[in-house]
C-alpha positions, 0 to 999 in steps of 0.5 A, a space after each residue: 667945260 667938259 673935255 674928252 681925251 682929245 683935249 688932253 695933254 699926255 698919252 691916251 690910255 684905256 684903263 680897265 678895272 674889274 671884279 667878279 662877284 662870284 658865288 652871289 646871285 645878283 643881276 647887273 641891274 641890281 649892282 648898278 642901282 646900288 652903285 649909283 645910290 651908294 657911289 660916295 660910300 665906295 670911295 676911299 676916305 680921302 675922296 669926298 664925292 657929293 652928287 647933286 640931290 637928283 643923284 647920278 642922272 644924265 647931265 648932273 654934276 658930282 662935286 669932288 673934294 680931294 687931295 693930290 699926291 705929289 711925293 711917293 708915300 705922302 698924301 694930301 699935300 695939295 687940295 683939289 676941288 672939282 667935279 665930273 658930269 654924268 654923261 650917260 646913265 642906264 640900268 647897266 652902266 653910267 659914264 662920267 666926263 671930266 671938266 677942264 682943269 681936272 687931272 685927267 681929260 676923258 671919261 670913266 664908265 662904271 658898268 656891270 654885266 654877266 660873264 660865264 654866268 657871273 656878274 662882273 663890276 667894271 670901271 673903264 676909263 679912256 683918259 689922258 693927263 690934262 696938262 704938263 703938271 699932271 703928266 709929271 705927277 702921274 709919271 714921277 710922283 705916284 699919281 698913276 699909282 694913286 689913280 689905280 688905288 682909288 678904283 681898286 678900293 672902289 671895286 673891293 668895297 663894292 664886292 664886299 657890299 655883296 659879301 664877296 672878297 673879290 680880287 680886282 683885275 687890272 689891264 691898261 692899253 696905250 691907245 696913243 703914245 703922243 704928247 699933245 703939246 698943242 694942249 700945253 695951254 691947259 695948265 692955265 685951268 689946272 684945278 689943283 693950282 686954282 684950288 
C-alpha cells in the first residue's frame, strides 16, 4: 500500500531542491515533458529506475533497484528493491508516493515554473523516515546526506541537459519534530530487510 507522511515513523520534513535554468529559453512544460521522458537518465548510477511501459502517468509504478548506505563513505552495502506510484501528473509537475517499507513515507513532487523570467526546476518532498532502522540510518549512517545527494545529482543533470551549469539550492523545514512510536510496527515491512 502507498503511505503518506502521517504513516511514517520519524520527524516530518519538507525538503526542497531547486535549480534555475538561467540563460536558456525553455518553458516549464518543456522541462517536465523531458523530465518524464528521461527520468531514469538523470538518476545517479547506483539508482536504477524502471518506469512502466506507459511511462510516468497517473497510477503507474516506477520500480527502483538501489543500494542503501549504512556507513559514512561506504556505498552499496544493502540492496533494496521497491518502487513508487505516480500519484499526480500534469504538464508542469508530477508527484510520486512511496509504498510501505520504503525508506521514507510520503511523496516527492517534481515541478517546473517561471520565477523572475527564468524557468526553475524543483524537487520537493514531504516525508518521514518509515521505521526505526531507516531513522537510525538517516541520522547516524549518512542516509540523509545520501538522499540529498541524489536530488542534487538529478537537478544538476537536468540542468546540463539544457546546457546550464546550475547550482542547486536546498532548503529544509521541520514540519513535525515528533517520533511516531505508534508506527514502530512499520519495521515489519522494511524493504531493505525483505530485499
